[in-house]
C-alpha atoms as a printed R data frame, in Angstrom:
    type eleno elety resid chain resno       x       y       z
1   ATOM     1    CA   UNK     A     1  26.328  38.586  36.066
2   ATOM     2    CA   UNK     A     2  25.572  34.820  36.006
3   ATOM     3    CA   UNK     A     3  26.901  32.865  33.169
4   ATOM     4    CA   UNK     A     4  24.472  30.439  31.538
5   ATOM     5    CA   UNK     A     5  24.729  26.803  32.481
6   ATOM     6    CA   UNK     A     6  26.938  24.724  30.296
7   ATOM     7    CA   UNK     A     7  25.279  22.388  28.138
8   ATOM     8    CA   UNK     A     8  25.900  18.617  28.792
9   ATOM     9    CA   UNK     A     9  27.962  16.850  26.292
10  ATOM    10    CA   UNK     A    10  26.094  14.070  24.472
11  ATOM    11    CA   UNK     A    11  27.302  10.822  24.926
12  ATOM    12    CA   UNK     A    12  29.033   9.194  21.670
13  ATOM    13    CA   UNK     A    13  29.768   5.675  20.479
14  ATOM    14    CA   UNK     A    14  33.333   6.076  21.871
15  ATOM    15    CA   UNK     A    15  31.816   6.657  25.276
16  ATOM    16    CA   UNK     A    16  30.054   3.464  25.231
17  ATOM    17    CA   UNK     A    17  32.975   1.684  23.740
18  ATOM    18    CA   UNK     A    18  35.126   2.852  26.416
19  ATOM    19    CA   UNK     A    19  32.791   2.047  29.231
20  ATOM    20    CA   UNK     A    20  31.914  -1.565  27.895
21  ATOM    21    CA   UNK     A    21  35.518  -2.345  27.001
22  ATOM    22    CA   UNK     A    22  34.910  -3.317  23.573
23  ATOM    23    CA   UNK     A    23  35.867  -1.679  20.075
24  ATOM    24    CA   UNK     A    24  33.645   1.072  18.436
25  ATOM    25    CA   UNK     A    25  32.906  -1.319  15.517
26  ATOM    26    CA   UNK     A    26  31.387  -3.973  17.912
27  ATOM    27    CA   UNK     A    27  29.135  -0.946  19.522
28  ATOM    28    CA   UNK     A    28  28.054  -0.022  16.047
29  ATOM    29    CA   UNK     A    29  26.963  -3.661  15.201
30  ATOM    30    CA   UNK     A    30  24.675  -3.756  18.273
31  ATOM    31    CA   UNK     A    31  23.194  -0.141  17.674
32  ATOM    32    CA   UNK     A    32  22.594  -0.872  13.974
33  ATOM    33    CA   UNK     A    33  21.504  -4.784  14.635
34  ATOM    34    CA   UNK     A    34  24.038  -5.494  11.916
35  ATOM    35    CA   UNK     A    35  26.417  -8.484  12.203
36  ATOM    36    CA   UNK     A    36  27.358 -10.826  14.945
37  ATOM    37    CA   UNK     A    37  28.222 -10.006  18.503
38  ATOM    38    CA   UNK     A    38  28.520 -12.241  21.235
39  ATOM    39    CA   UNK     A    39  25.957 -12.398  24.344
40  ATOM    40    CA   UNK     A    40  28.668 -11.307  26.770
41  ATOM    41    CA   UNK     A    41  29.768  -8.151  24.672
42  ATOM    42    CA   UNK     A    42  25.953  -7.388  23.808
43  ATOM    43    CA   UNK     A    43  25.165  -7.416  27.604
44  ATOM    44    CA   UNK     A    44  28.121  -5.224  28.555
45  ATOM    45    CA   UNK     A    45  27.361  -2.772  25.417
46  ATOM    46    CA   UNK     A    46  23.558  -2.312  26.431
47  ATOM    47    CA   UNK     A    47  24.543  -1.730  30.132
48  ATOM    48    CA   UNK     A    48  27.172   0.772  29.164
49  ATOM    49    CA   UNK     A    49  24.413   2.710  26.903
50  ATOM    50    CA   UNK     A    50  22.456   2.910  30.021
51  ATOM    51    CA   UNK     A    51  25.203   4.237  32.078
52  ATOM    52    CA   UNK     A    52  26.654   7.021  29.935
53  ATOM    53    CA   UNK     A    53  23.052   7.905  28.772
54  ATOM    54    CA   UNK     A    54  23.781   7.232  24.887
55  ATOM    55    CA   UNK     A    55  21.066   7.983  22.473
56  ATOM    56    CA   UNK     A    56  21.535   7.647  18.745
57  ATOM    57    CA   UNK     A    57  22.245  10.493  16.698
58  ATOM    58    CA   UNK     A    58  19.105  10.068  14.175
59  ATOM    59    CA   UNK     A    59  20.392  12.967  11.969
60  ATOM    60    CA   UNK     A    60  23.684  11.381  11.380
61  ATOM    61    CA   UNK     A    61  21.930   7.954  11.014
62  ATOM    62    CA   UNK     A    62  19.589   9.419   8.484
63  ATOM    63    CA   UNK     A    63  22.695  10.801   6.281
64  ATOM    64    CA   UNK     A    64  24.318   7.419   6.278
65  ATOM    65    CA   UNK     A    65  21.141   5.152   5.785
66  ATOM    66    CA   UNK     A    66  19.344   7.874   3.600
67  ATOM    67    CA   UNK     A    67  16.365   7.107   5.583
68  ATOM    68    CA   UNK     A    68  14.382   9.370   7.802
69  ATOM    69    CA   UNK     A    69  12.341   6.940   9.627
70  ATOM    70    CA   UNK     A    70   9.215   9.124   9.259
71  ATOM    71    CA   UNK     A    71   6.355   9.284   6.850
72  ATOM    72    CA   UNK     A    72   4.450  12.419   5.910
73  ATOM    73    CA   UNK     A    73   0.645  12.541   6.585
74  ATOM    74    CA   UNK     A    74  -0.707  15.176   3.985
75  ATOM    75    CA   UNK     A    75  -4.468  16.590   4.550
76  ATOM    76    CA   UNK     A    76  -5.855  18.889   1.817
77  ATOM    77    CA   UNK     A    77  -8.306  20.568   3.877
78  ATOM    78    CA   UNK     A    78  -8.844  23.893   5.823
79  ATOM    79    CA   UNK     A    79  -7.335  23.902   9.398
80  ATOM    80    CA   UNK     A    80 -10.719  24.077  10.941
81  ATOM    81    CA   UNK     A    81 -12.091  21.271   9.264
82  ATOM    82    CA   UNK     A    82  -8.804  19.243  10.245
83  ATOM    83    CA   UNK     A    83 -10.078  19.573  13.898
84  ATOM    84    CA   UNK     A    84 -13.862  19.134  13.239
85  ATOM    85    CA   UNK     A    85 -13.839  16.307  10.996
86  ATOM    86    CA   UNK     A    86 -13.656  13.002  13.139
87  ATOM    87    CA   UNK     A    87 -13.013  10.816   9.845
88  ATOM    88    CA   UNK     A    88  -9.735  12.682   9.382
89  ATOM    89    CA   UNK     A    89  -8.712  12.100  13.223
90  ATOM    90    CA   UNK     A    90  -9.628   8.180  12.724
91  ATOM    91    CA   UNK     A    91  -7.591   7.930   9.378
92  ATOM    92    CA   UNK     A    92  -4.510   9.557  11.194
93  ATOM    93    CA   UNK     A    93  -4.855   7.363  14.199
94  ATOM    94    CA   UNK     A    94  -4.993   4.236  12.005
95  ATOM    95    CA   UNK     A    95  -1.926   5.398   9.965
96  ATOM    96    CA   UNK     A    96  -0.203   6.076  13.279
97  ATOM    97    CA   UNK     A    97  -0.822   2.619  14.523
98  ATOM    98    CA   UNK     A    98   0.811   0.859  11.591
99  ATOM    99    CA   UNK     A    99   3.731   3.375  11.483
100 ATOM   100    CA   UNK     A   100   4.448   3.162  15.069
101 ATOM   101    CA   UNK     A   101   4.328  -0.630  15.076
102 ATOM   102    CA   UNK     A   102   7.268  -0.342  12.502
103 ATOM   103    CA   UNK     A   103   9.061   2.202  14.668
104 ATOM   104    CA   UNK     A   104   8.170   5.235  12.359
105 ATOM   105    CA   UNK     A   105   7.464   8.780  12.941
106 ATOM   106    CA   UNK     A   106   4.268  10.381  11.542
107 ATOM   107    CA   UNK     A   107   4.528  13.900  10.358
108 ATOM   108    CA   UNK     A   108   1.303  15.738   9.887
109 ATOM   109    CA   UNK     A   109   1.453  18.425   7.169
110 ATOM   110    CA   UNK     A   110  -1.908  20.456   6.468
111 ATOM   111    CA   UNK     A   111  -2.258  22.010   3.358
112 ATOM   112    CA   UNK     A   112  -4.938  25.099   3.183
113 ATOM   113    CA   UNK     A   113  -3.562  27.544   0.648
114 ATOM   114    CA   UNK     A   114  -1.007  27.983  -2.257
115 ATOM   115    CA   UNK     A   115   1.634  29.234   0.618
116 ATOM   116    CA   UNK     A   116   1.145  25.799   2.385
117 ATOM   117    CA   UNK     A   117   1.582  23.820  -0.985
118 ATOM   118    CA   UNK     A   118   4.758  25.762  -1.554
119 ATOM   119    CA   UNK     A   119   5.941  24.990   2.012
120 ATOM   120    CA   UNK     A   120   5.089  21.150   1.990
121 ATOM   121    CA   UNK     A   121   6.780  20.921  -1.548
122 ATOM   122    CA   UNK     A   122  10.119  22.320  -0.037
123 ATOM   123    CA   UNK     A   123   9.853  20.051   2.882
124 ATOM   124    CA   UNK     A   124   9.043  17.002   0.784
125 ATOM   125    CA   UNK     A   125  12.117  17.730  -1.587
126 ATOM   126    CA   UNK     A   126  14.354  18.075   1.545
127 ATOM   127    CA   UNK     A   127  14.244  14.261   2.188
128 ATOM   128    CA   UNK     A   128  12.689  14.728   5.648
129 ATOM   129    CA   UNK     A   129  10.268  11.789   5.106
130 ATOM   130    CA   UNK     A   130  10.494   8.473   3.234
131 ATOM   131    CA   UNK     A   131   7.033   8.424   2.131
132 ATOM   132    CA   UNK     A   132   3.612  10.016   2.357
133 ATOM   133    CA   UNK     A   133  -0.193   9.315   3.070
134 ATOM   134    CA   UNK     A   134  -2.309  12.000   1.190
135 ATOM   135    CA   UNK     A   135  -5.806  12.629   2.426
136 ATOM   136    CA   UNK     A   136  -8.471  14.623   0.326
137 ATOM   137    CA   UNK     A   137  -6.368  15.197  -2.768
138 ATOM   138    CA   UNK     A   138  -8.176  16.896  -5.648
139 ATOM   139    CA   UNK     A   139  -7.687  16.415  -9.244
140 ATOM   140    CA   UNK     A   140  -4.718  18.303 -10.436
141 ATOM   141    CA   UNK     A   141  -3.590  18.700  -6.914
142 ATOM   142    CA   UNK     A   142   0.126  20.336  -7.033
143 ATOM   143    CA   UNK     A   143   1.217  18.217  -3.999
144 ATOM   144    CA   UNK     A   144   0.372  15.088  -5.929
145 ATOM   145    CA   UNK     A   145   2.813  16.295  -8.796
146 ATOM   146    CA   UNK     A   146   5.295  17.079  -6.370
147 ATOM   147    CA   UNK     A   147   5.200  13.642  -5.104
148 ATOM   148    CA   UNK     A   148   5.461  11.901  -8.566
149 ATOM   149    CA   UNK     A   149   8.264  14.336  -9.206
150 ATOM   150    CA   UNK     A   150  10.121  13.148  -6.129
151 ATOM   151    CA   UNK     A   151   9.276   9.599  -6.940
152 ATOM   152    CA   UNK     A   152   8.002   9.219  -3.179
153 ATOM   153    CA   UNK     A   153   6.640   6.079  -1.785
154 ATOM   154    CA   UNK     A   154   2.788   7.252  -1.529
155 ATOM   155    CA   UNK     A   155  -0.584   5.927  -0.669
156 ATOM   156    CA   UNK     A   156  -3.645   7.856  -1.308
157 ATOM   157    CA   UNK     A   157  -6.962   7.553   1.110
158 ATOM   158    CA   UNK     A   158  -9.374   7.979  -1.958
159 ATOM   159    CA   UNK     A   159  -8.894   7.853  -5.682
160 ATOM   160    CA   UNK     A   160  -8.565  11.086  -7.341
161 ATOM   161    CA   UNK     A   161  -9.222  10.863 -11.103
162 ATOM   162    CA   UNK     A   162  -5.549  11.848 -12.046
163 ATOM   163    CA   UNK     A   163  -3.954   9.488  -9.577
164 ATOM   164    CA   UNK     A   164  -1.630   7.727 -12.312
165 ATOM   165    CA   UNK     A   165   0.288   4.748 -10.929
166 ATOM   166    CA   UNK     A   166   0.138   5.480  -7.383
167 ATOM   167    CA   UNK     A   167  -1.396   3.262  -4.473
168 ATOM   168    CA   UNK     A   168  -4.424   3.819  -3.049
169 ATOM   169    CA   UNK     A   169  -6.839   2.827  -0.257
170 ATOM   170    CA   UNK     A   170 -10.552   3.488  -0.480
171 ATOM   171    CA   UNK     A   171 -14.328   2.609  -0.467
172 ATOM   172    CA   UNK     A   172 -16.904   2.165  -2.991
173 ATOM   173    CA   UNK     A   173 -18.678   5.581  -2.393
174 ATOM   174    CA   UNK     A   174 -20.739   5.735  -5.154
175 ATOM   175    CA   UNK     A   175 -22.247   1.955  -4.614
176 ATOM   176    CA   UNK     A   176 -22.622   2.927  -0.988
177 ATOM   177    CA   UNK     A   177 -24.413   5.992  -1.690
178 ATOM   178    CA   UNK     A   178 -26.655   4.412  -4.101
179 ATOM   179    CA   UNK     A   179 -27.319   1.588  -1.804
180 ATOM   180    CA   UNK     A   180 -28.411   4.160   1.372
181 ATOM   181    CA   UNK     A   181 -30.414   6.411  -1.049
182 ATOM   182    CA   UNK     A   182 -32.295   3.341  -2.345
183 ATOM   183    CA   UNK     A   183 -32.931   2.286   1.495
184 ATOM   184    CA   UNK     A   184 -34.290   5.933   1.913
185 ATOM   185    CA   UNK     A   185 -36.624   5.257  -1.033
186 ATOM   186    CA   UNK     A   186 -37.957   2.250   0.529
187 ATOM   187    CA   UNK     A   187 -39.258   4.334   3.521
188 ATOM   188    CA   UNK     A   188 -41.943   5.749   1.264
189 ATOM   189    CA   UNK     A   189 -40.145   9.131   0.567
190 ATOM   190    CA   UNK     A   190 -41.351  10.808  -2.707
191 ATOM   191    CA   UNK     A   191 -39.301  14.135  -2.907
192 ATOM   192    CA   UNK     A   192 -35.679  12.996  -1.803
193 ATOM   193    CA   UNK     A   193 -32.775  15.567  -2.136
194 ATOM   194    CA   UNK     A   194 -29.271  15.606  -1.509
195 ATOM   195    CA   UNK     A   195 -26.704  17.995  -0.189
196 ATOM   196    CA   UNK     A   196 -23.849  17.282  -2.196
197 ATOM   197    CA   UNK     A   197 -20.573  18.166  -0.761
198 ATOM   198    CA   UNK     A   198 -16.869  18.136  -1.731
199 ATOM   199    CA   UNK     A   199 -17.477  17.714  -5.361
200 ATOM   200    CA   UNK     A   200 -13.919  18.668  -6.382
201 ATOM   201    CA   UNK     A   201 -12.693  15.259  -5.275
202 ATOM   202    CA   UNK     A   202 -13.620  11.725  -5.949
203 ATOM   203    CA   UNK     A   203 -15.522  11.028  -3.024
204 ATOM   204    CA   UNK     A   204 -17.984  13.727  -3.164
205 ATOM   205    CA   UNK     A   205 -18.518  13.365  -6.856
206 ATOM   206    CA   UNK     A   206 -19.097   9.761  -6.416
207 ATOM   207    CA   UNK     A   207 -21.623   9.934  -3.635
208 ATOM   208    CA   UNK     A   208 -23.534  12.286  -5.884
209 ATOM   209    CA   UNK     A   209 -23.510   9.866  -8.820
210 ATOM   210    CA   UNK     A   210 -24.723   6.908  -6.741
211 ATOM   211    CA   UNK     A   211 -27.571   9.056  -5.419
212 ATOM   212    CA   UNK     A   212 -28.472   9.927  -9.187
213 ATOM   213    CA   UNK     A   213 -28.252   6.348  -9.883
214 ATOM   214    CA   UNK     A   214 -30.556   5.321  -7.287
215 ATOM   215    CA   UNK     A   215 -33.011   7.970  -8.017
216 ATOM   216    CA   UNK     A   216 -33.123   6.681 -11.878
217 ATOM   217    CA   UNK     A   217 -35.746   8.579 -13.860
218 ATOM   218    CA   UNK     A   218 -37.015  10.406 -10.762
219 ATOM   219    CA   UNK     A   219 -33.893  12.146 -10.222
220 ATOM   220    CA   UNK     A   220 -34.630  16.017 -10.049
221 ATOM   221    CA   UNK     A   221 -31.423  18.257 -10.234
222 ATOM   222    CA   UNK     A   222 -33.429  21.039  -8.524
223 ATOM   223    CA   UNK     A   223 -33.145  18.723  -5.459
224 ATOM   224    CA   UNK     A   224 -29.717  18.777  -5.214
225 ATOM   225    CA   UNK     A   225 -27.825  21.460  -3.058
226 ATOM   226    CA   UNK     A   226 -24.121  22.015  -3.687
227 ATOM   227    CA   UNK     A   227 -21.849  22.757  -0.907
228 ATOM   228    CA   UNK     A   228 -18.098  23.065  -0.664
229 ATOM   229    CA   UNK     A   229 -16.948  20.906   2.532
230 ATOM   230    CA   UNK     A   230 -18.003  17.891   4.534
231 ATOM   231    CA   UNK     A   231 -18.738  20.176   7.481
232 ATOM   232    CA   UNK     A   232 -21.710  21.003   9.830
233 ATOM   233    CA   UNK     A   233 -21.732  24.741   8.435
234 ATOM   234    CA   UNK     A   234 -22.118  23.504   4.986
235 ATOM   235    CA   UNK     A   235 -24.916  21.325   6.056
236 ATOM   236    CA   UNK     A   236 -26.838  23.897   7.894
237 ATOM   237    CA   UNK     A   237 -26.715  26.192   4.984
238 ATOM   238    CA   UNK     A   238 -27.254  23.660   2.501
239 ATOM   239    CA   UNK     A   239 -30.446  22.541   4.096
240 ATOM   240    CA   UNK     A   240 -31.897  26.321   4.525
241 ATOM   241    CA   UNK     A   241 -31.216  26.722   0.822
242 ATOM   242    CA   UNK     A   242 -32.850  23.313  -0.057
243 ATOM   243    CA   UNK     A   243 -35.932  24.063   1.851
244 ATOM   244    CA   UNK     A   244 -36.290  27.777   0.436
245 ATOM   245    CA   UNK     A   245 -36.382  26.002  -2.918
246 ATOM   246    CA   UNK     A   246 -38.404  22.930  -2.287
247 ATOM   247    CA   UNK     A   247 -40.264  23.062   1.031
248 ATOM   248    CA   UNK     A   248 -41.878  19.686   0.206
249 ATOM   249    CA   UNK     A   249 -38.853  17.594   0.328
250 ATOM   250    CA   UNK     A   250 -39.392  14.949   2.615
251 ATOM   251    CA   UNK     A   251 -36.285  12.885   2.391
252 ATOM   252    CA   UNK     A   252 -32.284  14.283   2.350
253 ATOM   253    CA   UNK     A   253 -29.129  12.308   1.517
254 ATOM   254    CA   UNK     A   254 -26.282  14.231   3.286
255 ATOM   255    CA   UNK     A   255 -22.903  13.618   1.788
256 ATOM   256    CA   UNK     A   256 -21.494  13.084   5.295
257 ATOM   257    CA   UNK     A   257 -22.353  12.800   8.794
258 ATOM   258    CA   UNK     A   258 -20.971  16.502   9.589
259 ATOM   259    CA   UNK     A   259 -23.193  17.705   6.717
260 ATOM   260    CA   UNK     A   260 -26.474  15.876   8.256
261 ATOM   261    CA   UNK     A   261 -26.001  17.158  11.410
262 ATOM   262    CA   UNK     A   262 -26.271  20.479  10.223
263 ATOM   263    CA   UNK     A   263 -29.219  19.591   8.088
264 ATOM   264    CA   UNK     A   264 -30.876  18.174  11.210
265 ATOM   265    CA   UNK     A   265 -30.558  21.676  13.013
266 ATOM   266    CA   UNK     A   266 -31.950  23.396   9.652
267 ATOM   267    CA   UNK     A   267 -34.879  21.191   9.938
268 ATOM   268    CA   UNK     A   268 -35.443  21.847  13.436
269 ATOM   269    CA   UNK     A   269 -35.304  25.743  12.847
270 ATOM   270    CA   UNK     A   270 -37.965  25.296  10.306
271 ATOM   271    CA   UNK     A   271 -40.050  23.190  12.339
272 ATOM   272    CA   UNK     A   272 -39.717  20.016  10.514
273 ATOM   273    CA   UNK     A   273 -39.663  16.782  12.527
274 ATOM   274    CA   UNK     A   274 -37.258  13.973  11.916
275 ATOM   275    CA   UNK     A   275 -38.089  11.323  10.740
276 ATOM   276    CA   UNK     A   276 -41.806  12.003  10.648
277 ATOM   277    CA   UNK     A   277 -41.727  14.965   8.132
278 ATOM   278    CA   UNK     A   278 -38.241  14.380   6.654
279 ATOM   279    CA   UNK     A   279 -35.890  11.158   6.752
280 ATOM   280    CA   UNK     A   280 -32.362  11.904   6.770
281 ATOM   281    CA   UNK     A   281 -29.326   9.845   6.209
282 ATOM   282    CA   UNK     A   282 -25.580  10.558   6.172
283 ATOM   283    CA   UNK     A   283 -22.510   8.863   5.303
284 ATOM   284    CA   UNK     A   284 -19.296   8.024   7.439
285 ATOM   285    CA   UNK     A   285 -20.617   6.647  10.652
286 ATOM   286    CA   UNK     A   286 -18.649   8.851  12.606
287 ATOM   287    CA   UNK     A   287 -18.915  10.360  16.109
288 ATOM   288    CA   UNK     A   288 -21.384  12.932  14.310
289 ATOM   289    CA   UNK     A   289 -23.796  10.018  13.953
290 ATOM   290    CA   UNK     A   290 -24.364   8.997  17.382
291 ATOM   291    CA   UNK     A   291 -24.483  12.563  18.725
292 ATOM   292    CA   UNK     A   292 -27.444  13.346  16.514
293 ATOM   293    CA   UNK     A   293 -30.883  13.476  17.623
294 ATOM   294    CA   UNK     A   294 -32.371  11.131  16.317
295 ATOM   295    CA   UNK     A   295 -29.306   8.878  15.959
296 ATOM   296    CA   UNK     A   296 -28.388   8.935  12.243
297 ATOM   297    CA   UNK     A   297 -28.820   6.426   9.713
298 ATOM   298    CA   UNK     A   298 -25.402   6.274   7.651
299 ATOM   299    CA   UNK     A   299 -22.815   4.402   5.756
300 ATOM   300    CA   UNK     A   300 -19.952   2.849   8.003
301 ATOM   301    CA   UNK     A   301 -16.760   4.132   6.396
302 ATOM   302    CA   UNK     A   302 -13.844   2.190   8.231
303 ATOM   303    CA   UNK     A   303 -11.510   5.363   8.549
304 ATOM   304    CA   UNK     A   304  -9.116   4.086  10.988
305 ATOM   305    CA   UNK     A   305  -8.814   0.938   8.690
306 ATOM   306    CA   UNK     A   306  -8.200   3.377   5.771
307 ATOM   307    CA   UNK     A   307  -5.319   4.979   7.529
308 ATOM   308    CA   UNK     A   308  -3.799   1.730   8.595
309 ATOM   309    CA   UNK     A   309  -3.761   0.028   5.118
310 ATOM   310    CA   UNK     A   310  -2.506   3.215   3.418
311 ATOM   311    CA   UNK     A   311   0.633   3.393   6.282
312 ATOM   312    CA   UNK     A   312   1.012  -0.137   5.496
313 ATOM   313    CA   UNK     A   313   1.433   0.322   1.896
314 ATOM   314    CA   UNK     A   314   3.749   3.091   2.173
315 ATOM   315    CA   UNK     A   315   6.105   0.922   4.476
316 ATOM   316    CA   UNK     A   316   5.876  -1.850   1.920
317 ATOM   317    CA   UNK     A   317   7.140   0.679  -0.978
318 ATOM   318    CA   UNK     A   318   9.874   2.086   1.419
319 ATOM   319    CA   UNK     A   319  10.926  -1.688   1.732
320 ATOM   320    CA   UNK     A   320  11.278  -1.952  -1.763
321 ATOM   321    CA   UNK     A   321   7.711  -3.218  -2.955
322 ATOM   322    CA   UNK     A   322   5.731  -2.076  -6.186
323 ATOM   323    CA   UNK     A   323   2.582   0.156  -5.328
324 ATOM   324    CA   UNK     A   324  -0.685  -1.506  -5.308
325 ATOM   325    CA   UNK     A   325  -1.866   0.168  -8.465
326 ATOM   326    CA   UNK     A   326  -5.294  -1.756  -8.354
327 ATOM   327    CA   UNK     A   327  -6.155  -0.486  -4.958
328 ATOM   328    CA   UNK     A   328  -7.257  -1.728  -1.677
329 ATOM   329    CA   UNK     A   329 -11.156  -1.343  -1.047
330 ATOM   330    CA   UNK     A   330 -12.732  -1.743   2.225
331 ATOM   331    CA   UNK     A   331 -16.272  -2.625   2.990
332 ATOM   332    CA   UNK     A   332 -18.984  -0.032   4.134
333 ATOM   333    CA   UNK     A   333 -21.996  -1.468   5.330
334 ATOM   334    CA   UNK     A   334 -25.262   0.809   6.034
335 ATOM   335    CA   UNK     A   335 -25.988   1.324   9.623
336 ATOM   336    CA   UNK     A   336 -29.937   2.135   9.866
337 ATOM   337    CA   UNK     A   337 -30.823   4.320  12.822
338 ATOM   338    CA   UNK     A   338 -33.741   6.671  13.935
339 ATOM   339    CA   UNK     A   339 -33.189   9.538  11.575
340 ATOM   340    CA   UNK     A   340 -34.950   7.602   8.429
């Protein structure tokens, strides 16, 4: 019977010190960037590290420094939407850019159920991350309560109403929705409806509020179709329901580009031409917007910038700064294309 191959012994600081002909303390100062080391000794140690194949023991270093060099990226969405929504991907990549520049790792944590909540809460309590970025938090979100209890450095993308004193990075969802709805009305539409998504979080509720304000006295609640998620499927079903209730609708504000893409498909099914019969506008300026036919008029949401600024906020807090409780708000210009 063949015995399994022996596992190669991990090189240690002692091995580096012996190879370089210096003390372990001197090696430690080079590895940790702590204290003076002569140029000659530093060169010898760096060469020895390469020769013996030394890799710092991150787990042991974490115990000593009480730092994990990792930040959690928590998304409170269904697993399918995490893959479908390009905004989440852009936020993630923007955050990773900032974390990578500071030599931090990102740990992605998706919350889609009570079991996920319990699992993530245990993980956060274990000290595996130095801080967290939270996307799509709802009011009374249990993960938010866990973060508060642990006093973890945190930055939210968005602003749940019960946020308290945590830092946040966001956009003016209400004002942006009001602006693009007003622009849609200026094209001469008279029966303008909305497919309002994700009303259990600040972005969805604020976009509906902005739409309502733009309509003013002309607001008709029967022209609002409420759907649960910022998803293509929700837009498809929402537009079908809105057409069944109000066949004469001639303008639609969809709460996201994915929702708008679903709405366009439902309008095609119904034989309605866009923009001739119905003008459609979305929100995000994501990849959905340019894939649509006709291309989608929308609000540009700087998703990568949101992620980057949230990560930078967490890193500042990890370094000892206070959270930006007044928030960081990024601009959201309207991008006008053929759908309206």
